[in-house]
N, C-alpha and C positions, 0 to 999 in steps of 0.2 A: 145571303148577307145577314150579318147579325143586326138585330134591331138597333136603331140609333140610341146613343146614351142620352136620355132625357129625364128630367124630373117627372114624377108621376103622382102629384098630389093636388089635383084640381087646380084652382087658382093660387093655392098656397097663402091666401090672405085672411083666412078666418082667424079670430083671436085665439091664441093658444090657451089651453086649459090651465088653471092654476097649478103651479108646481108644488108637489108635496102631498097631493091627494093620491089616491090609488084605487085599484079595481078589486082588490082581494076582499072576499067575504070573511074578514077576520077582524077581531077587535082586541086591542091590547088591554089587558086587565091586570090586576095584581097577581093573578095566577099565570100570567104570560099571554101567549098568543092563542086565541081560540080558532079552531079550524072551521072552514066553510064546507059546503057540499061539493065534492069533486064533480067536475064537468067532463063531458066527453070531448075528445079532441080529434081532429082529422089525422089521417096518416100524414107524416111529415115529409121532408124533402125528398122528394121523390120517393116517398114511399112509392114514389120511387122507393118503396120498402123492399124487403128481400124478394118479394114476389114480382116487383116491378109494376105494381098496379097504379092506377091513376091517382093523382093527388087532388084532394078537395081544397083547391086554392081559395075558394070564396069565403070559407068560414074562418073567422078569427074572433075569439071571444071578446066582447066589449060590454058586458053587463055592468050596470051601474051599481056601486056598492059604497060602503062606508070608506072614507079616506083613511089611509094608513099614516101613522106618525112619521115625521121626518127623523132620520137618525140624529142622535146627539154625538155619536162617535162610532167609527167603524174600525174593524180589525181585519187586515188583509191576510188571507190564508192561501198559500200556494199548494193547490191540490196536485197530486201525481200518484201513479200506482203505488209508490212507497209511502204515500201519505193520503189515504183515501178518506171518504166521508166518516168511516168508523173511527179513524184516528182523531178527527176533529170533534166527534161526539165526546170523546174522553176529555177534551180540552174545554168544553163548554162551561162547566162550573167555574173553572179558573178564570175564564174570560169574563163571565158574568160578575165575578168578584172584582175583577180589574175595573169595571165600570163602563165598558163599551155598551152600545145599544144594538149593534148589528155586526154579524160576521160578513166579511166581504170576500167572496169566493172567486178564485180564478175560474176560467171557463169550465162548465160542467157537461157540455154536450159531447157526443161521441167523437173522439179524436184519433189520430194515428196511433196505433198500439205502441205503448212505451213512452209516448210524448211526456216530457217533463213540464210542459207549460199549458197545453190544451188549446192553443190558438190555431192549431191545424185541424179544424173540424172536418169530419167526413160525413156526418149524418146528423141533421138537425132534428130528427124525429125521436132520438133516443138520448137519455142521460147516460153518460159514459160508464160502461160496464166495469172497466178497470178501477173505477172509483167506488163502485158499489151499486151502480145503476139507479133507476128512479126510486126503488125501495130504500136504498141507502140515503138518497137525498131527502126523501120524505121523513125518514127516521131522524136525520140530523135536524131538519126543520122542527120536528115535534119536540125533540129534546131541547133545542135552543129556545123554543117557545115556552117550555115549562120553566126556563130560567130567565124569561123576559127578554130574549134576544130575537131579532129578526134576521133575515138573510138578504144580502145584496149579491147579485151574480153578474158576471162579466159577459156581455153580449158581443159577438164578433160578426158584424154585418158585412164587412168589406171583402172577405175572402174565405176560401175553403182550401183544404189540402189537395195537392196533386200527388196522391200517395203512391207508395210502392207496397203491394201491387195496386194498380189503378182501380180494380174492382171494389176496393174499400169505399170509394166515393161513387155511389150508384148514379148520381146525377151526371158526374163527369164520364162515367163508363158509357152511358147512353150517348153522350155527345161524341165520344171517340168512335163509337160503333156506327151511329147514324148520321153524323155530320150536321150540316145546316138544317136538316129535316128532323133532327132529334126532338123529342117532346121536351127536353130540357135545354135546347139550344139557346133559348132566351135567358137562361140563367147566367150565361157567361159572355164576356165582352170580347168577341173574336172578330178579327179583320180577315174574313175568308178570302176577299179579293187579293190581299197582300200575299197570301199563301197559296194562290192559285187553287182555292177551294179546299185547302187542307190545313189542319192545325199543326204547327211546328211543335214537336216534342223533343227538346234538346237534352237527351239523357244518355247518349252513347259516349263511351269512354274515348273513342277515337272517330276518325272519319268513317262514314257508312260502309265504304268498300272494305274496310279493315275489320268491321264488326259483324258482318252478315254471317260469318262462320259460327258466331256465338248465338245465333237466333234459331229458333225452331218453333214449329206448331205443335202444341201439346194441349189435349183436352179442349179443343176448339178455341184456343187462345194463342196469341203470339207471345212467346217467351223469350226474354233476354235477361240473363242473370236472374235477379230477384223480381224483375219487372214482369208484369203480365198485362197484355192489352187485348181488347176485344177485336174480333174480325168482322169486317163488313159482310153481312149475309151474302152467301153465294161465292165467296172468295176463298173458302177453306182449302180447296184442292189445287189452287194455283201453284205454280212453281214460286219459290221464295221471292225472286226479283219482281215477278208480276204481282205477287200477293202484296208486297210492300207498296208498290205503286198504286194498288187498287184501294188502299185504305183512305179514310177521311182524315187521317193524321199522317205526319211525316216524321219518322224517327231520324234524329240528326245528332251530330257531334255537339256536345254541351256548349262548346265555344260559340256556336251559331246563335245561341240565345241572346247574345249581346246585340246583334245587328238585325236578326231576321225574325225574332219572336213576334207572333201575331196575336197573342192574347194578353189582356191586361192582368197584371199580377200585383202582389204586395211589394211595394218598393222595387227591388231588383231580385226578389226571391222567386225563382221560377217554379218552385214546388208549392207555392201558395197562389192559387189562381183566383182572380177577383170575381166577385159575384155581383150581378146587376140587381141589387136589392131595390132599386127604384121602380122595377116592374112589380105591380101589385100582386101578381101571382107568386113571384119569387119571394116577396116580403112575407106573404101568408105562409108559404111552405117553410121558410127558414126561421120564422118567429112563432109559429103556432104553438109549439110545445112550451116555450118560455112564457108566452102570454097566458096559456092555460094555467101554468104553475103560479103565475101572479094572481090570476082570477081565483084560484083555489086557496090562496093564502100560504102556499108552500114557500114562495119567494115574495119579497117585499120591496125590492128596489133594483135598479139596473145601473151598471157602469158600461158605457158604450165605447168599445175599442175602435180607435182610429177612424172617426167619421170622415176625416178629410179625404179618404180614398174614394168616397162615394161621388156619384154624379152630382147630386144636389143634397148636401148634408142637412140643410134646413128643412127641405121638404120631407126627408126621411124622418127627422126628429119630430116634425109635426104629425106625421102619420103614426109614429110610435106613441106619442103622447095621446093621440086620439084613441088608440087601442088599449092603452094602459090606464086611461082616465086620469093621466097626469101623475102617475106614480113617481116617487123620487128617482130622478135620473141624472147622472153626471156623465160628461163626455171627455174622452181623452183628447182634448184639443190643446195643442201646444201653441201658446200665445207668445209673440215677441214682446219684449218689455214695454213697447209703446202701443201694443195692440189690445183691443177689447173683444170680448166674446160678443157675437152678433146679438143685438137686443131682442130680435124676433125669435130666437131659439127657445122653445118651451122646455128648458132644462133647468135644474137647480144651479148648475155651474160646471166648471171644469173638474178634472181629477186632481188639480192642485199644483201643477208645476209652476204656475205663476206665483203662488204663495211661497214655494220652495226658493225661487229666485230672490224674493224679498227677504226671507229669513236668513238665507246664506249671506246675502249682500250686506245685511245689517251688521254682521260680525266679520266683515272684510275691510281692511284698512286701505283706502284708495291710494294714498301716497306710498305706502309700503308695497302695494301691488305693482305700481309703476316701477319702483326700484327693483323689485323681484324680476320684472320683465326685462329690465336692463341687464341684470345679472344673467338671465337666461340667454339673451342674445350674445353676450360676451362669452359664455361658457360653450354654447353650441355652435356659434358662427353661422347660424341658419340664415339662408337667403330670405328676403322679405316675404316672398310668396311660397316658401316651403317651411313655414313655421316662425319666421322672424317677426312678422307683423300679422295681426289677425285678419284685417280686411283683405289684403292681397292673397293671403293663404286661403281664405274662404272662397274668393273668386276663382283662384286657380283650381281648387278642388271641384267647384261646380262645373267649370269648363271640362275638366277631365271626365267627370261623371257623364256629361252629355255626349262626349266622344266615345265613352266606353260602356259602362254597365247599363246606361239608360239610352243608348243610341237608338235602339229599336223603337222606344217610346217617342223619342224626338222625331224620328222619320215618320211615324204614324201621324203625329201632330201636323207635320208639314204637309203630308198628303191630304189631310182634312182641310187645311188652309187652301191648298191648290184646287181642291174640288170645289170649294166655295168660290174661289176666283173664277173658275171656268163656268160656274152657274150664274154669275152676276155680271151683266154687261158693264156695269160701272167699274168693277174691279178688273175685268179683262182689259179695259182700255188703259189701265195703268201699266201694263206690260210687266207685271210683277214676276220676277224670276224665282225659281226654286232656291237658288243660292242666296238671293237677297232675303227671301222669307225665312230661310233657316238661320241666317246671320242675325236678323232682327229678333226673331223669336228667342234665340239663344241669349243674345245680349240682354233682353228683358228678363228672361227667366233667372239668369244668374244674379241679377241685381234686386230681385223682389225680396224684401227682408222678412217676409212672413211665409207661412206654409202655403197659403193659397188665398184666392179671392172667391167671392160667392155671388150668385145671381140675386137680384132683388127678390124679397124684401130684406135680404140678409147682408147687404153690401158692407155696411159698417165702415171700418177703417181701410178696407181693401182699396177703394177708389182713390183715396188720397195717396196711399203708399204705392199703388200701381202707377199713378201719374209721376211720382218722384222717380220710380225705377225707369219709366219711359224716358224721362229727361236725361238721366244718367246714361241710358243705352244709346240715345242719339249722339251724345257727346263722345262716346267710346268708339262708335263705328266710323271708320275712315272714309268708306265709299259713300257718295251721296245717295245712291239708290238703296243701299242698305239702311242708312239713317231714315230715309223716307219710308221705308217698309215698316218701321216701327209704328207709324200712324196707321198703316193698313192692319197691323196686328191689333191695335186698339179698336179699330172699326169692327174687326171680327169678334173681338171680345164683347163689344156692345150688343152684338146680335144674339148672344146667349144660345148659340147653336152648338154643334158638335165640337168645333174648334175651341170655343170658350170652355166647354166642359173638360175636354182632354188637356188643355193647357193647365187648368186648375188642378186636375189630378196629377199631372206630371210635376207641377210645381211643388206639391207636397212631398212626393217621392224624392225629388231633387234636393229639397231642403234637408230632409232626413239623411239621405245618403252622403251629401257633400259636406254638410256642416257637422252633424252629430256623429256620423260614422266615418268621417275622414278628417276634416279640418280640426275637430276637437282632439284628435290624436296627434296632430302635427304641431299644434300651437299649445305648448305645455308649461308656461311660466308658473301657473298655479292650477294644479289638477282639479281642485274643488270647484273652479270656475267653469270647467268644461262639462256642464250638466244640461240636460234637456230643458229648454225654455230659458236658458241663461244667456249672458252676454260675456264671453271670455275676455273681450277687450276692456269692458267697463263693468266688472262684477260687483263693485261696492254700491251699497244703497244707504243713503243717509236717513236720519231720523224723520225728517219732513216727508221724504218720499215713502217711507214705510207707513207712516200714519195716514198719508193720503190714500195709499192703496187700501189699508184696512177700512177707512171711512167709506170709500167707494164700494168695497166688497160687502160691507154690512148693508149699504143702501141698495145695491143692485142685485147681488147674488149671495144673500146671507146663508143659504143652505148648500153652497158649492163646497167641494172637498178642499182640504188643505193637506199637504204631505211634507215629510222630510225625507222619507226613504220609500222606494217602490221596487217592484221586481225589475224595473227598467233603469233605475239610477245606476250610473257607472261606478259610484262609490256610495256607501251608506252615509247617513247623516253624521255619524260619529267619526268616520274617516274624514269627511269634509270639514268637520269642526276642528280636527287636529291640523289639517292642512291650512285652513284659513288663518290660524295663528302665525303661520310663517310670514304673512303680510305685515305682522307687527314686529318682526325681527328678520328682515330680508338679508341683512349683513351677516347675521348669525348663521343663516342657511348657507350663505356663500362660503363661510369659513368651514362649515361641516363638509361641503363638497370638496373643498381643497384638501381636507384631512383624509377623506375616504376614497376620493377618485383621482387625486393628483391633477396634473395638467392634462386635459383630454387630448391636446394636440401633440403630446410628447412622442418620442420616437418609438416607444413600445406600445402605444395605445392600441394599434390594430391587433396585436397579439394578446393583450390582456383584457380588453373590454370592447363592447360593440360601439356604435356611433355615440357621440356626445349626447344627442337627444335622448337615446335610450338610457344612458347613464343617469341623466337628470331625472327622467321619468321614473326610472327604477328606484332611485333613492327616495324620491317623494312617495312612491307607492309603498316602499318598505316602512318608511316613517309613519305613513297614514294607517297602515294595517297594524303596526305595533308589535308584530311577532314574526320571527324568521321562518315562516311557513313556506318551505321550498315549493311545494306543488301549487299553492295558491298564488304565490308571487310569479312563478314561471308561467302559469296559465294566463294571468293578467297581462304580463309583459309581451308574451307571444301574440295574444289577441290585439294588444295595442299596436304592435309592430305591423301586423297584417292589415289592420284597419287603416293605419297611417299610409300604407302603400308606398313608403319611401325606399325600402330595401327588400321587402318581401310582401307577398299578398296571400290571400286565401287560395287563389286559383293558380298562382305561379310562385310557390314558396321557394325561397332561397335557403337551401338546407344549411349551407355554411354559416350564413348570418344567424339563422335560428339556433344552431348549435352554439354559436358564440354567446347568444343571449342566455342559453341554459347554463353555460360555464360562468357567465357573469353572476347569475343568481346563486349558483353553488359556491363560488369562490369569494364573491364580494358581499352581495346582499345578505346571504345566510352565513357568511364567514366572520372574520374578525371585525370587519367594518360595521357590523350590526351593533357592536358595543358602543360605537359613537352615536348611532341612531338612538339606542336606549338612553344614553346620557342626555341627549337633546330632549327626548320624550319626557324624562324625569324632570328636567329643568322647566319644561313648558306645561307640565301636567296641571297645575292650578288654573292656568289660563284656558287650556283645552276643556277642563271641567266647567269653567264659567261659560264658555261658548256653547258647550253641549247642553248644559242645563238651561241656559237662557233660550236657546232654540226650542227645546222641548216645552218649556212653560208657555212661551209665546204661541207656539203651534197649537197648544191645547186650549188656549183662552182667546185667541184672536177670532174675528168673524169667520164663519165657515164651519164645516163639519170635519174635524180632524180624522184622518185615516192613518192608523198605526200599522206599519208593516210588521209582519210576524217577527217577534223577538225584540222589537225596538222599545218595549217597555223597560228593558234592561239595556246595559251597554251592548252595542251591536256594531262590530266592525266587519264589513264585507266589501268585496270588490265587485267588478262587473260580472254579469251572468256568465257562466252558471254558478259562480261562487255565492251569489246572493239568493239563489233559488233552492238551496238545500232544504230537505224536509225539516220542519221545526216542531218541537213539542213544547207546549207552554209549561212553565214551572208551576208546581202546585201552589195554591193560594196560601198554604200554611208555611211555605218557606219564608225565612226572615227577609223582609223586603230591603233591597238596597236603596241608596239615595234616589236613583232614577225611578225605580219602580214606585217608591213611596210618593214621589212628586206626581207621577203619571196617574196612580190610583186616586190620589186626592183630587186632582183636577178633573178626571173623568167622572168620578162619583158626583162631584159638584155640578158638572154639566148635566148629568142624568137626573139629579134631584131638582135642579132649578134651571130647566132649559130656557125659560123665558128671559133669563139673564144673558144668554149667549146667542139668541137668534135675533130676528128683526125687531122683536119687542124690547130688547135690551140695547140701548145706544152704546156707541163707542166714542170715548173722549180721550184724546192724548193728554198725558200729564208730563210737564217739563220740569226738570230739576233746576235749581239755582246754585251757582258756585263754580269753582274751577274745574270740577269733573262732570259738569252737566251733560256734555255730549256723550258720556259713557253710561248714562242711565236711560233705558228705554222703559217707559211705563204708560199704562193706560187703564181706564176704568170701564167696566161693563155694567150697564144698567144702574150706575151709581152704587152698586152693591159689592163689586169685586174690583180689586186693583191688582194688576200684574206688574212686577218690577223685575228687570233683568239687567245684568252688567254686561256691557259690550266693550270689546277691545280692552280687556282687563290688563294686558301686559303694558300697553301704552299708558293706561291709568296708573299702574304701579310705578312706571318709570318717571311719571310726572309728579309723584309724591302721594299718590292715593287720593281718596275722596276729599281729604282735608275737611273744610267746612261746607261741603256741598250738601244741600238739603232738598227734600221733596215735600211739597205741601199736599196733604191728603184732602179729599173732599170732606165736608162736614160729617161728624160722627166719630164713633170710637171703633177701632179696627183691630183685628187679631190676625196673625200670620198662621195660616193653616199648615204650613210646613214646619213649624216649630213644635217639637215633641216634648220639650221640657215643661215642667210644672213649677210655678204657675205660668201660664202663657201671658206674656206682657200685652197690655193694651196700648194702642197708638192713637194719636190724634194730632191734628194740626200739622205743623212743620216738623218733620223728622229728619235726622241726619242719615245720609246714605251709609256712612261708616257703621252706625249702629244697626241699621236695617239689614245690612248684608254681612253682619259679623259672623253669623253661623253658616251662611250659604250665600252664593252670589245671586240668588233669586229670592223672591218673596211673593206669596199669594195671599193677599189680604182680603178679609171679608168683614163687612160692617156688622157689628154686633147689634 
């Protein structure tokens, strides 16, 4: 049997080290980063290296050294074979000129060959050779250091690749060969009992009986197409049927992965097998190299990918902080709008989706969004639970996911609950049935509005939101025994045992797959609102809410990241800025659709266009992208249709429907209809500019560490991956800077030169305008030395007559706008009119003289 999923960090109650320190023996000077003495490190993940030798799990570097500086701004680089370390080296001077303090690298460890993202790690003991290997990473660090830049790297603790061929992952290879007795068996979360002692490997194109003819034994391995699997010692000469039965794994039709999979994975991705990093030996083996690179000063900070998949994220983060000495670390934690990061987590903060929600929401008109949603329902005729209303759509998607892609995970959770029932006389006497337990667990899971709950001391908002979900679950269940079973589920969660751990892990996967990867594609009144960490039903954020968030962020997590665009955003910040303006003119959008799409319910609709939902989504996508790029639009719409799972899916594609989408892109989106989109784009261009520049300025000056995604220092319109993950080369510093780049460089350099104005030392104070246009001005001061001013909802402002006599009273002193390039630069003081302040641009960055 696999070891139980438990946290492994002592009592987990020692005070966390201060965030922002570090373990590297380096010091930032005027000359850049000085390097420390390299340390020896143990063989990594199973070094299980090429020779299969033992792993020195015990040693992880923890030497005490000088603290590293906290980043003032990071720049995210997507590494891939076509854009390796050497390409980034060439960009270093330009990024230093831009004003960032750190490069933020996607995963650097050995991954599946050709991987465009690197999250499919196969060997934790090596820096990825396709990127240039460890020598290439060290060279990048050295060059960056000479230009005053540090490195932040992406850590992937939750999963590894289940690669093709399997031998690429040595730790997994040993598991497949030796089963529960493998030296790496404790690396992976396998329910051996559910598989009758075998690991289900759902890779066959068809049922086993139809695929055995394609299998053979070659070079001591079992071969099936490109797959290679190890053979259990002593079984090499058996006839094929007996050989297959004798292995510690069971090759099976890929469809069985939905219901019979018995290993934990990343969400519903079967070729990413989860890792039990809560085991101290596994932690040491999977983190040793990165920790040594931190200790040597090659790396200076960490971004932790998807901690919610772990058994106990808080315990993991405390162990990580202990071994890094508190190096600057942020976590990819997706917070619901009403949720807070657990206070006990020793991290700088999140990777910034919570800030993205506030920034986008500030430029979204609530009344216009409601009207746009009405137009969407009228146009599509969508049923409430199939895109017509957000909450019913979200609930239906969650139920579908637990019956489908995550059915195996739900079954394993129910088995864990029944095992606990059988072991506890108090629970046995309740006569809890498997059906009631499944129903109660399902009802609770689909109503939990956050990714997951956490065990003490990290409970945070989870207990309150769990209680609310339980109340809703009881009300929804019709049978008394099922409603009563909700209380049993709550008792099991209080025990913090296997059931509680697995429910939390399944909860995160369910939230991601049902909301972000399904319901977000079904409910589409405003595509910019369907973003990670957002609320598609209520996307707008008012001035008071924005300022309250910034005040809290500066107080609680002043060094957490903020973002506008990432490698995972479904649309880049500029695309979302264009789309948000539609909430200021919902009737104008309705007229555009009437012009380009006609009446979707007309007699020829089936022959000329796909379903109305795709038509609506397609035209918003084309407008947001701004160019009739056939391949990019078709790729985004096909992905959206498959994720929505209304007419076609990834696993059961409807060829006719997908061909119809392609024709729609060719004949409509990239045809004459795009002229109407261009006309609308030109009409709204000044307001899109105001929203885009406003977001950028606020992002760069609000509390937190701004993370710029590659290319977003300039105008950057990209759709969902892989469109937004293409290799990117930074423009030379000598190129004439555009408006966006000039703003970005000015703000970043100011942050780098005066970090004390923007971190916890510099307070945050909202400034409120007076006059008829007051609600359209968002302004704040940092440290009493900087004032940021942005124009929000500028189309509504223009329709109301403009700023008129709206004024903003500046703090005492004389101020100049750093974004003004004309000479002489005017000085400002006291009460200034917004009309004059925003005459040249819809934003202003003022500094006290």
